[in-house]
C-alpha positions as CSV (number, residue, x, y, z in Angstrom):
1,M,3.5,1.4,-56.5
2,I,3.4,3.4,-53.3
3,I,4.6,6.6,-55.1
4,I,1.9,6.2,-57.8
5,E,-0.7,5.7,-55.1
6,S,0.4,8.8,-53.3
7,K,0.3,10.9,-56.5
8,I,-3.3,9.7,-57.2
9,Q,-4.3,10.6,-53.6
10,T,-2.7,14.0,-54.0
11,R,-4.6,14.7,-57.3
12,W,-7.8,13.5,-55.7
13,L,-7.3,15.9,-52.8
14,K,-6.7,18.8,-55.2
15,V,-9.9,18.0,-57.1
16,L,-11.7,17.8,-53.8
17,L,-10.5,21.4,-52.9
18,F,-12.0,22.6,-56.2
19,V,-15.3,20.9,-55.5
20,L,-15.5,22.3,-52.0
21,W,-14.7,25.7,-53.4
22,G,-17.6,25.3,-55.9
23,Y,-20.0,24.3,-53.2
24,A,-19.0,27.1,-50.9
25,L,-19.4,29.8,-53.7
26,L,-22.3,28.5,-55.8
27,G,-24.2,26.4,-53.4
28,R,-27.0,24.2,-54.7
29,G,-26.4,25.3,-58.3
30,F,-23.0,23.7,-58.2
31,A,-24.4,20.6,-56.6
32,Y,-26.3,19.8,-59.8
33,F,-23.1,19.1,-61.6
34,F,-22.7,16.0,-59.4
35,L,-19.0,16.4,-59.2
36,G,-18.9,15.5,-55.5
37,E,-20.7,12.2,-56.0
38,M,-18.4,11.3,-58.9
39,L,-15.3,12.2,-56.8
40,L,-16.7,10.1,-53.9
41,V,-16.9,7.0,-56.2
42,A,-13.4,7.6,-57.5
43,G,-12.1,8.1,-54.0
44,V,-13.7,4.9,-52.7
45,F,-12.1,2.9,-55.6
46,V,-8.7,4.3,-54.7
47,F,-9.3,3.7,-51.0
48,V,-10.3,0.0,-51.5
49,S,-7.3,-0.6,-53.8
50,S,-5.0,0.8,-51.2
51,R,-6.0,-1.9,-48.7
52,R,-6.3,0.5,-45.8
53,I,-9.9,-0.4,-44.8
54,G,-8.5,-1.3,-41.4
55,I,-8.3,2.4,-40.4
56,I,-12.0,2.4,-39.8
57,L,-11.5,-0.1,-37.0
58,N,-8.6,1.9,-35.5
59,D,-10.5,5.0,-34.8
60,P,-13.6,5.3,-32.4
61,I,-15.2,8.1,-34.5
62,L,-14.9,6.1,-37.8
63,M,-16.1,3.0,-36.0
64,L,-19.2,4.9,-34.8
65,W,-19.8,6.2,-38.4
66,A,-19.4,2.7,-39.8
67,I,-22.2,1.4,-37.5
68,F,-24.2,4.6,-38.3
69,A,-23.8,3.9,-42.0
70,L,-24.7,0.2,-41.7
71,W,-27.8,1.1,-39.9
72,G,-28.5,3.8,-42.5
73,A,-28.1,1.2,-45.3
74,I,-30.5,-1.1,-43.5
75,R,-33.1,1.7,-43.4
76,T,-32.5,2.5,-47.0
77,V,-32.4,-0.8,-49.0
78,P,-36.1,-1.8,-48.2
79,F,-37.3,1.5,-49.6
80,L,-35.4,1.5,-52.9
81,R,-38.2,-0.3,-54.7
82,T,-40.8,2.1,-53.5
83,Y,-39.1,5.4,-53.5
84,R,-36.1,4.7,-55.9
85,F,-34.1,7.9,-56.5
86,D,-35.7,9.7,-53.5
87,A,-34.3,6.9,-51.2
88,V,-30.8,7.2,-52.7
89,R,-30.9,11.0,-52.4
90,D,-32.0,11.0,-48.8
91,A,-29.3,8.3,-48.0
92,V,-26.5,10.9,-48.6
93,L,-27.2,11.8,-44.9
94,W,-25.0,8.9,-44.0
95,G,-23.4,8.2,-47.3
96,Y,-21.3,11.3,-47.5
97,G,-19.6,10.1,-44.4
98,F,-17.3,8.1,-46.7
99,F,-15.6,11.5,-47.3
100,A,-14.4,11.4,-43.7
101,V,-12.9,8.0,-44.2
102,L,-11.1,9.1,-47.4
103,I,-9.6,12.2,-45.8
104,V,-8.3,10.1,-42.9
105,A,-6.8,7.6,-45.4
106,F,-5.2,10.2,-47.7
107,V,-4.1,12.8,-45.2
108,S,-1.7,10.6,-43.3
109,D,1.3,12.7,-42.4
110,S,2.3,16.2,-41.2
111,R,3.3,17.2,-44.8
112,R,-0.3,16.6,-46.0
113,V,-1.7,18.5,-43.0
114,S,0.6,21.5,-43.8
115,Q,-0.4,21.3,-47.5
116,A,-4.1,21.4,-46.4
117,I,-3.5,24.5,-44.2
118,R,-1.7,26.3,-47.1
119,A,-4.4,25.2,-49.6
120,Y,-7.2,26.6,-47.3
121,R,-5.3,29.9,-47.0
122,G,-5.3,30.1,-50.8
123,F,-9.0,29.1,-50.9
124,L,-9.8,32.0,-48.6
125,R,-8.0,34.6,-50.7
126,W,-10.5,33.9,-53.5
127,Y,-13.5,32.9,-51.5
128,L,-13.7,36.0,-49.3
129,V,-13.4,38.2,-52.4
130,L,-16.2,36.5,-54.4
131,I,-18.6,35.3,-51.7
132,P,-20.3,38.7,-51.2
133,F,-21.2,38.8,-54.9
134,T,-22.6,35.3,-55.0
135,V,-24.6,35.6,-51.8
136,I,-26.1,39.0,-52.8
137,A,-26.9,37.7,-56.2
138,A,-28.6,34.6,-54.8
139,S,-30.5,36.7,-52.2
140,I,-31.6,39.7,-54.2
141,F,-31.5,38.7,-57.9
142,H,-32.5,35.0,-57.5
143,T,-35.3,35.1,-60.1
144,K,-33.1,36.8,-62.7
145,L,-30.3,34.2,-62.6
146,P,-29.9,31.5,-65.2
147,R,-31.4,28.1,-64.3
148,I,-30.0,24.6,-64.4
149,P,-31.9,23.0,-67.3
150,W,-31.5,19.4,-66.2
151,A,-32.8,20.1,-62.7
152,T,-36.2,18.6,-63.5
153,G,-38.9,19.1,-60.9
154,A,-36.9,21.9,-59.2
155,D,-36.2,25.5,-59.8
156,V,-32.5,25.7,-59.3
157,A,-30.4,28.8,-60.2
158,L,-26.8,28.5,-61.3
159,I,-25.9,30.6,-58.3
160,Q,-27.9,29.5,-55.2
161,S,-25.7,30.3,-52.2
162,K,-27.5,30.0,-48.9
163,T,-26.5,32.6,-46.3
164,G,-26.6,29.9,-43.6
165,D,-24.0,27.9,-45.5
166,A,-21.9,31.1,-46.0
167,A,-22.1,31.7,-42.3
168,V,-20.4,28.4,-41.6
169,H,-17.5,29.4,-43.9
170,L,-17.4,32.9,-42.5
171,A,-16.9,31.4,-39.0
172,G,-14.2,29.0,-40.2
173,A,-12.4,31.8,-42.1
174,A,-12.6,34.2,-39.1
175,V,-11.1,31.7,-36.7
176,F,-8.4,30.6,-39.2
177,L,-7.3,34.2,-40.0
178,L,-7.2,35.1,-36.3
179,L,-5.2,32.0,-35.4
180,F,-2.9,32.0,-38.5
181,P,-2.4,35.6,-39.6
182,D,-0.7,36.1,-42.9
183,R,1.9,38.9,-42.8
184,Q,4.0,37.9,-45.8
185,R,2.8,40.8,-48.0
186,S,2.7,43.5,-45.4
187,V,2.3,47.1,-46.5
188,W,1.9,48.6,-43.1
189,K,3.9,48.2,-40.0
190,Q,1.0,46.5,-38.2
191,G,1.3,43.6,-40.7
192,M,-1.9,44.1,-42.6
193,S,-1.6,42.7,-46.2
194,V,-3.6,43.9,-49.2
195,S,-5.2,40.5,-49.7
196,R,-6.1,40.3,-46.1
197,L,-7.7,43.8,-46.2
198,I,-9.8,42.8,-49.2
199,G,-10.7,39.6,-47.5
200,M,-11.9,41.4,-44.4
201,I,-14.1,43.7,-46.5
202,G,-15.6,40.7,-48.2
203,W,-16.1,39.0,-44.8
204,F,-17.9,41.9,-43.3
205,V,-20.1,42.5,-46.3
206,T,-21.2,38.9,-46.3
207,L,-21.8,39.1,-42.6
208,G,-24.2,41.9,-43.2
209,V,-26.2,39.8,-45.5
210,V,-26.1,36.9,-43.0
211,I,-27.5,39.3,-40.3
212,L,-30.3,40.3,-42.6
213,T,-31.4,36.8,-43.6
214,T,-30.6,34.1,-41.1
215,R,-30.6,33.8,-37.3
216,G,-29.2,30.3,-37.3
217,G,-26.2,31.3,-39.4
218,L,-25.5,34.4,-37.2
219,L,-25.7,32.1,-34.1
220,A,-23.2,29.7,-35.7
221,I,-20.7,32.6,-36.2
222,I,-21.2,34.0,-32.7
223,L,-20.7,30.6,-31.0
224,S,-17.7,29.4,-33.0
225,V,-15.8,32.7,-32.8
226,G,-16.8,33.0,-29.2
227,L,-15.3,29.6,-28.4
228,A,-12.1,30.6,-30.1
229,S,-12.1,33.9,-28.2
230,I,-12.5,32.2,-24.8
231,L,-9.9,29.5,-25.4
232,R,-7.4,31.8,-26.9
233,F,-8.3,35.1,-25.3
234,H,-5.0,36.9,-25.7
235,R,-4.5,35.9,-29.3
236,V,-8.1,35.9,-30.5
237,G,-10.4,37.3,-27.9
238,M,-8.8,40.7,-27.6
239,K,-9.0,41.2,-31.4
240,V,-12.6,40.0,-31.5
241,L,-13.5,42.3,-28.6
242,A,-12.0,45.3,-30.3
243,L,-13.6,44.5,-33.7
244,G,-16.9,43.6,-32.0
245,T,-17.0,46.9,-30.1
246,A,-16.3,48.9,-33.3
247,A,-18.9,46.9,-35.3
248,A,-21.6,47.3,-32.5
249,S,-21.0,51.0,-32.3
250,L,-21.4,51.3,-36.1
251,A,-24.5,49.2,-36.0
252,V,-26.1,51.5,-33.3
253,I,-25.3,54.6,-35.4
254,V,-26.9,53.0,-38.5
255,I,-30.0,52.0,-36.6
256,L,-30.4,55.4,-35.1
257,L,-30.0,57.1,-38.5
258,N,-32.3,54.6,-40.1
259,P,-30.8,55.3,-43.6
260,F,-32.0,52.4,-45.6
261,T,-34.7,49.9,-46.3
262,I,-34.2,47.0,-48.8
263,R,-36.0,43.9,-49.9
264,V,-34.3,40.5,-49.6
265,K,-36.2,37.4,-50.7
266,Q,-39.6,39.2,-50.6
267,T,-38.8,40.5,-47.1
268,T,-38.5,44.2,-46.4
269,V,-35.5,44.8,-44.2
270,G,-34.3,47.9,-42.4
271,P,-32.7,48.8,-39.1
272,E,-35.9,48.2,-37.2
273,Q,-36.3,44.7,-38.6
274,I,-32.7,43.9,-37.7
275,V,-33.4,44.7,-34.1
276,K,-36.5,42.6,-34.1
277,M,-34.6,39.7,-35.7
278,A,-31.9,40.0,-33.0
279,T,-34.4,39.9,-30.2
280,S,-36.2,37.0,-31.8
281,M,-33.1,34.9,-31.4
282,V,-33.7,34.9,-27.6
283,G,-37.4,34.6,-27.8
284,G,-38.5,38.2,-28.3
285,G,-39.6,40.1,-31.4
286,D,-42.8,39.7,-33.4
287,D,-43.9,38.1,-36.6
288,T,-43.9,41.1,-38.8
289,Q,-41.1,39.7,-40.9
290,G,-42.0,36.0,-40.5
291,H,-39.2,35.2,-38.0
292,E,-41.5,34.0,-35.3
293,G,-43.5,32.2,-37.9
294,T,-40.5,30.2,-39.2
295,K,-39.6,29.3,-35.7
296,E,-43.1,28.1,-34.9
297,F,-43.0,26.2,-38.3
298,R,-39.9,24.3,-37.1
299,L,-41.2,23.6,-33.7
300,V,-44.4,22.1,-35.0
301,W,-42.5,19.8,-37.4
302,W,-40.0,18.7,-34.7
303,K,-42.8,18.0,-32.1
304,N,-44.6,15.8,-34.7
305,I,-41.4,13.8,-35.3
306,I,-40.7,13.4,-31.5
307,R,-44.3,12.3,-30.9
308,D,-44.2,9.7,-33.7
309,V,-40.7,8.4,-33.2
310,V,-39.6,8.9,-29.5
311,F,-43.1,8.2,-28.1
312,G,-44.5,6.3,-31.0
313,R,-44.2,3.1,-33.1
314,Y,-41.1,4.2,-35.0
315,F,-38.8,4.3,-32.0
316,W,-36.4,1.7,-33.2
317,T,-36.6,2.1,-36.9
318,G,-37.6,5.6,-37.9
319,R,-39.5,6.1,-41.2
320,G,-36.5,5.2,-43.3
321,F,-35.0,6.9,-46.4
322,G,-37.2,7.9,-49.2
323,V,-40.4,9.0,-47.5
324,N,-41.2,12.7,-47.7
325,L,-40.9,14.0,-44.1
326,A,-42.6,17.2,-45.1
327,I,-45.8,15.3,-46.0
328,E,-45.6,13.0,-43.0
329,Y,-44.7,15.4,-40.3
330,G,-44.8,19.0,-41.6
331,P,-47.3,21.5,-40.4
332,P,-50.6,21.8,-42.3
333,G,-50.8,24.3,-45.1
334,L,-47.3,23.7,-46.6
335,T,-46.7,25.2,-50.0
336,L,-45.4,23.2,-52.9
337,E,-41.9,24.5,-52.2
338,G,-42.2,23.4,-48.6
339,I,-43.2,19.9,-49.6
340,T,-40.3,19.5,-52.0
341,L,-37.8,20.6,-49.3
342,R,-38.4,17.2,-47.6
343,S,-36.2,17.9,-44.5
344,P,-37.3,19.4,-41.1
345,H,-34.6,22.1,-40.9
346,S,-32.5,20.2,-38.5
347,G,-29.9,17.5,-39.2
348,S,-30.5,15.7,-35.9
349,M,-34.3,15.7,-36.4
350,T,-33.8,14.3,-39.9
351,V,-31.6,11.5,-38.4
352,L,-34.3,10.8,-35.7
353,A,-37.1,10.7,-38.2
354,R,-35.4,8.4,-40.7
355,M,-33.2,6.2,-38.4
356,G,-35.1,6.2,-35.1
357,V,-33.6,6.6,-31.6
358,P,-30.7,4.2,-32.3
359,G,-29.7,6.3,-35.3
360,L,-29.9,9.5,-33.2
361,I,-27.8,8.0,-30.5
362,L,-25.1,7.0,-33.0
363,W,-25.2,10.4,-34.6
364,L,-24.8,12.3,-31.3
365,G,-22.1,9.8,-30.4
366,I,-20.1,10.6,-33.5
367,N,-20.3,14.3,-32.9
368,G,-19.8,14.1,-29.1
369,V,-16.7,11.9,-29.3
370,F,-15.3,14.2,-32.1
371,A,-15.8,17.3,-30.0
372,F,-14.3,15.7,-26.9
373,R,-11.3,14.4,-28.7
374,M,-10.6,17.7,-30.4
375,L,-10.9,19.7,-27.2
376,S,-8.7,17.1,-25.4
377,A,-6.0,17.4,-28.1
378,F,-6.2,21.2,-27.9
379,F,-5.6,21.3,-24.2
380,H,-2.9,18.7,-24.3
381,A,-1.0,20.5,-27.1
382,R,-1.3,23.8,-25.3
383,K,0.0,22.2,-22.1
384,I,3.2,20.8,-23.7
385,G,3.8,24.0,-25.8
386,E,2.7,22.7,-29.2
387,A,1.1,26.0,-30.3
388,A,0.7,25.0,-34.0
389,W,-1.1,21.8,-33.2
390,S,-3.4,23.5,-30.6
391,S,-4.3,26.2,-33.1
392,I,-5.2,23.6,-35.8
393,N,-7.3,21.7,-33.2
394,L,-9.2,24.9,-32.2
395,W,-9.8,25.9,-35.8
396,V,-11.2,22.5,-36.8
397,M,-13.3,22.4,-33.6
398,C,-14.8,25.9,-34.3
399,Y,-15.5,25.0,-38.0
400,W,-17.3,21.9,-36.8
401,L,-19.3,23.8,-34.2
402,A,-20.4,26.4,-36.8
403,A,-21.6,23.6,-39.1
404,F,-23.4,21.7,-36.4
405,V,-25.2,24.9,-35.1
406,D,-26.3,25.9,-38.6
407,M,-27.6,22.4,-39.4
408,S,-29.6,22.5,-36.2
409,F,-31.8,25.2,-37.7
410,D,-31.5,24.7,-41.5
411,V,-31.3,22.1,-44.2
412,Y,-27.5,21.7,-44.3
413,L,-26.4,18.1,-43.8
414,E,-28.9,16.7,-46.3
415,G,-27.3,18.2,-49.4
416,P,-23.8,18.0,-50.9
417,Q,-23.0,21.7,-50.4
418,G,-23.3,21.2,-46.7
419,G,-23.0,17.5,-46.1
420,I,-19.8,17.0,-48.0
421,W,-18.2,20.0,-46.3
422,F,-19.3,18.7,-42.9
423,W,-17.9,15.2,-43.3
424,V,-14.6,16.6,-44.8
425,I,-14.2,18.7,-41.6
426,I,-14.8,15.6,-39.5
427,G,-12.3,13.6,-41.6
428,F,-9.7,16.3,-41.5
429,G,-10.1,16.6,-37.7
430,I,-9.6,12.8,-37.3
431,A,-6.5,13.0,-39.6
432,V,-5.1,15.8,-37.5
433,L,-5.6,13.9,-34.3
434,R,-3.8,10.8,-35.7
435,V,-0.9,12.8,-37.2
436,Q,-0.6,15.0,-34.1
437,K,-0.5,12.0,-31.8
438,A,2.2,10.3,-33.8
439,Q,4.4,13.4,-34.2
440,I,4.2,14.4,-30.5
441,S,4.9,10.9,-29.4
442,Q,7.9,10.8,-31.8
443,A,9.2,14.1,-30.5
444,Q,8.8,13.0,-26.9
445,L,10.7,9.8,-27.7
446,E,13.5,11.7,-29.4
447,A,13.7,14.1,-26.4
448,K,14.1,11.1,-24.0
449,R,16.8,9.6,-26.2
450,M,18.7,12.9,-26.3
451,H,18.4,13.3,-22.5
452,L,19.7,9.7,-22.0
453,A,22.5,10.3,-24.5
454,A,23.5,13.4,-22.5
455,R,23.4,11.5,-19.2
456,I,25.6,8.6,-20.3
457,P,28.9,10.5,-20.2
458,Q,28.0,11.9,-16.8
459,L,27.2,8.4,-15.5
460,A,30.5,7.1,-16.9
461,A,32.5,9.8,-15.3
462,T,31.0,9.1,-11.9
463,A,31.4,5.4,-12.2
């Protein structure tokens, strides 16, 4: 029975990898096949039948999520009669958290962790080759792509990759490849492989599109890669510094030559606009390309939510799941597209608006405890010489950071293409913490036994 259950879990994880790959490449277009939701239902059924529900009570992060989900359900059920499908759709904010529980339950030993690392490397070999094409197609040729016919009430293209979502995966890929270099197919003495060279080209091409289109995504890459560079300066920081210097020099040359001007999503983009977008990240720039306008758009929306929830009558409850936050709190003059978006371009603000201050505290608690535990595990593993575990801790931490930064400025957590990825990262991080603790404790126990066994003959000889 245990063997059969293990095989089912393995197959579920393999299907999950395919689903994650689809979300990462095709974005919202892939979401309308609803594979993630069907996989979640199947996973919950397997989890309940395995009788491992107790793991939720054995981990502080999962316990916080369980309370968060309970409060989310309380703020969803009363609105089902009024808003129906809209309430269910908005409730994925907490509902996708079940993926974290499933990952913790199914990734329960070091063998599964190793398989996940190998699977992610295989994932990157294809992802970094294909993502430039899907992102460019979604950004430049969006109106010419085939539509999803059953996406009633929404204009959804088959390929609808957001550059902000791509930025999260670029950050995770960069840190992974810097921490876990693959030199098995080396063609040069330096260890560069053909697949890695192609992947690097795909990474930098996609980065170029990210720079042109999203400040939040660019910030996510900078902060996550920067964190890895600081904590692993000799292994990561030196490489990033060299590549960053070369890239910055090339960018200065391009800006000085001013060789191109293109249009991306009805926006004219050239070197001058790139400089203005970069300065707008720290408060400068102007509104010629709409960057300051989009920032002001978010700030107005967030101020309305804070006024009505933190200092208003929805302090304890929020507005619940189902109500359109764009209509309730959005700035005046929203277009039809802005109203259908429904979410205030910030996962934390969405939590505050729908679940009140208690929901926000739980949400920040989940992420705060997760970040603290991952960093603690990293420093502990590095201290005792467990380089592999410390690298995994740092990679997961940086992936989480990139996702959290991007969701702070964009609609990420509220859809499956971002939400499922985020909760899978959380779940994998918790699974790593549990397996890592057990393996290190076992290794330390074995070391003590070996030391004691070596001491017994000496003690007997001196007796």
